[in-house]
BASE-92655 format. One line per field, with one value per residue (C-alpha): residue number from 1; x, y, z. Coordinates in nm, 3 decimals, always signed. Example, Ala and Ser with C-alpha at 12.3 -4.5 7.8 and 13.67 -1.06 7.14 Angstrom:
<pts>
resi <- c(1; 2)
xx <- c(+1.230; +1.367)
yy <- c(-0.450; -0.106)
zz <- c(+0.780; +0.714)
</pts>
This chain:
<pts>
resi <- c(1; 2; 3; 4; 5; 6; 7; 8; 9; 10; 11; 12; 13; 14; 15; 16; 17; 18; 19; 20; 21; 22; 23; 24; 25; 26; 27; 28; 29; 30; 31; 32; 33; 34; 35; 36; 37; 38; 39; 40; 41; 42; 43; 44; 45; 46; 47; 48; 49; 50; 51; 52; 53; 54; 55; 56; 57; 58; 59; 60; 61; 62; 63; 64; 65; 66; 67; 68; 69; 70; 71; 72; 73; 74; 75; 76; 77; 78; 79; 80; 81; 82; 83; 84; 85; 86; 87; 88; 89; 90; 91; 92; 93; 94; 95; 96; 97; 98; 99; 100; 101; 102; 103; 104; 105; 106; 107; 108; 109; 110; 111; 112; 113; 114; 115; 116; 117; 118; 119; 120; 121; 122; 123; 124; 125; 126; 127; 128; 129; 130; 131; 132; 133; 134; 135; 136; 137; 138; 139; 140; 141; 142; 143; 144; 145; 146; 147; 148; 149; 150; 151; 152; 153; 154; 155; 156; 157; 158; 159; 160; 161; 162; 163; 164; 165; 166; 167)
xx <- c(+0.000; +0.285; +0.454; +0.136; +0.111; +0.475; +0.404; +0.106; +0.309; +0.608; +0.457; +0.415; +0.038; +0.084; +0.328; +0.083; -0.201; +0.028; +0.136; +0.503; +0.564; +0.740; +0.556; +0.704; +0.592; +0.247; +0.210; +0.323; +0.073; -0.216; -0.141; -0.128; -0.454; -0.621; -0.473; -0.502; -0.817; -0.612; -0.416; -0.738; -0.901; -0.595; -0.576; -0.947; -0.915; -0.610; -0.786; -1.093; -0.873; -0.692; -1.030; -1.146; -0.821; -0.856; -1.218; -1.119; -0.826; -1.011; -1.060; -1.409; -1.427; -1.600; -1.975; -1.934; -1.694; -1.973; -2.142; -1.818; -1.770; -2.128; -2.075; -1.759; -1.937; -2.230; -1.991; -1.829; -2.165; -2.295; -1.985; -2.049; -1.832; -1.546; -1.555; -1.300; -0.999; -0.982; -0.638; -0.561; -0.378; -0.011; +0.147; +0.364; +0.714; +0.981; +1.331; +1.547; +1.790; +1.562; +1.653; +1.394; +1.446; +1.454; +1.699; +2.062; +2.303; +2.674; +2.728; +2.917; +2.991; +2.755; +3.041; +3.209; +3.195; +3.103; +2.764; +2.552; +2.514; +2.283; +2.477; +2.335; +2.493; +2.835; +2.870; +2.744; +2.998; +3.275; +3.182; +3.184; +3.525; +3.668; +3.519; +3.667; +4.013; +3.969; +3.864; +4.157; +4.397; +4.245; +4.272; +4.640; +4.710; +4.543; +4.714; +5.056; +4.967; +4.852; +5.174; +5.385; +5.190; +5.225; +5.604; +5.606; +5.399; +5.645; +5.938; +5.768; +5.704; +6.071; +6.175; +5.938; +6.086; +6.439; +6.349; +6.192; +6.505; +6.738; +6.555)
yy <- c(+0.000; +0.234; +0.163; +0.256; +0.585; +0.662; +0.576; +0.815; +1.093; +1.040; +1.269; +1.002; +1.059; +1.428; +1.347; +1.094; +1.348; +1.600; +1.335; +1.340; +0.977; +0.714; +0.412; +0.188; +0.421; +0.447; +0.066; +0.043; +0.310; +0.144; -0.193; -0.026; +0.150; -0.185; -0.356; -0.082; +0.127; +0.397; +0.469; +0.471; +0.716; +0.944; +0.951; +1.031; +1.320; +1.455; +1.446; +1.625; +1.888; +1.946; +1.981; +2.243; +2.437; +2.425; +2.548; +2.838; +2.943; +2.904; +3.216; +3.248; +3.316; +3.633; +3.592; +3.634; +3.339; +3.081; +3.280; +3.288; +2.914; +2.851; +3.069; +2.877; +2.545; +2.659; +2.766; +2.425; +2.252; +2.472; +2.443; +2.226; +1.924; +1.985; +1.800; +1.523; +1.603; +1.430; +1.338; +1.335; +1.043; +1.094; +0.977; +0.668; +0.748; +0.792; +0.667; +0.922; +0.994; +0.945; +1.185; +1.388; +1.479; +1.857; +1.843; +1.772; +1.729; +1.672; +1.318; +1.287; +0.971; +0.921; +0.856; +1.181; +1.496; +1.706; +1.857; +1.790; +2.114; +2.179; +2.243; +2.594; +2.699; +2.598; +2.924; +3.134; +2.977; +3.024; +3.393; +3.441; +3.275; +3.501; +3.816; +3.716; +3.691; +4.031; +4.194; +4.033; +4.167; +4.517; +4.506; +4.410; +4.679; +4.957; +4.840; +4.866; +5.206; +5.332; +5.214; +5.384; +5.711; +5.700; +5.676; +5.967; +6.177; +6.094; +6.194; +6.525; +6.603; +6.539; +6.773; +7.044; +7.021; +7.043; +7.347; +7.518; +7.458; +7.596; +7.931)
zz <- c(+0.000; +0.084; -0.249; -0.438; -0.251; -0.334; -0.699; -0.703; -0.542; -0.774; -1.039; -1.302; -1.309; -1.386; -1.663; -1.805; -1.811; -1.983; -2.234; -2.138; -2.047; -2.251; -2.389; -2.120; -1.840; -1.997; -2.009; -1.647; -1.538; -1.724; -1.560; -1.216; -1.297; -1.366; -1.057; -0.795; -0.743; -0.562; -0.882; -1.084; -0.842; -0.826; -1.205; -1.233; -0.982; -1.163; -1.499; -1.364; -1.198; -1.527; -1.704; -1.452; -1.493; -1.871; -1.851; -1.622; -1.841; -2.170; -2.379; -2.516; -2.890; -3.011; -3.070; -3.449; -3.478; -3.502; -3.780; -3.980; -3.934; -4.050; -4.361; -4.451; -4.400; -4.615; -4.891; -4.883; -4.901; -5.184; -5.399; -5.704; -5.741; -5.981; -6.307; -6.331; -6.541; -6.873; -6.984; -7.353; -7.491; -7.556; -7.879; -7.851; -7.729; -7.994; -7.978; -7.794; -8.078; -8.376; -8.658; -8.838; -9.200; -9.150; -8.857; -8.927; -8.642; -8.627; -8.512; -8.184; -7.992; -7.701; -7.460; -7.561; -7.351; -7.656; -7.725; -8.030; -8.230; -8.522; -8.843; -8.890; -8.562; -8.686; -8.884; -8.595; -8.359; -8.617; -8.656; -8.277; -8.257; -8.533; -8.378; -8.043; -8.199; -8.371; -8.043; -7.863; -8.126; -8.095; -7.717; -7.734; -7.997; -7.796; -7.477; -7.642; -7.794; -7.455; -7.293; -7.564; -7.533; -7.154; -7.193; -7.439; -7.194; -6.915; -7.142; -7.232; -6.864; -6.794; -7.079; -6.953; -6.602; -6.745; -6.954; -6.652; -6.444; -6.714; -6.736)
</pts>
């Protein structure tokens, strides 16, 4: 009898009511509840106390809340059922690399790391490559010109300083 009273006072009942016990502790408590009427009574009193506390601390909803809920329910009831979607039949799948007559591709091995490019793009890529080389050549030319003109400017500044000192 003393052990049961210690078990009740251990706080396991409160944890059970709050839902914080493990499955093993819950099984143990339910077996004690069936075997010992003291545990059953203490658990019942604890549950009723928790209900009273919850009722006292509850916040009442505004009076218009039920009307809003009813309106939403009525809208759900009055909504017509949606028509089922009809799926159109897809054409049979084609082979992944099947050639069409109007599309011509450059053949590349499938194990290669190269990309397949349409033949018409070949000229566009060649033009981009050539323009890139032209722009690179222009950039180098203007860089060298700028460097040469910077040296000439430095030389002229030196001459001007020398002429100012000689006067």
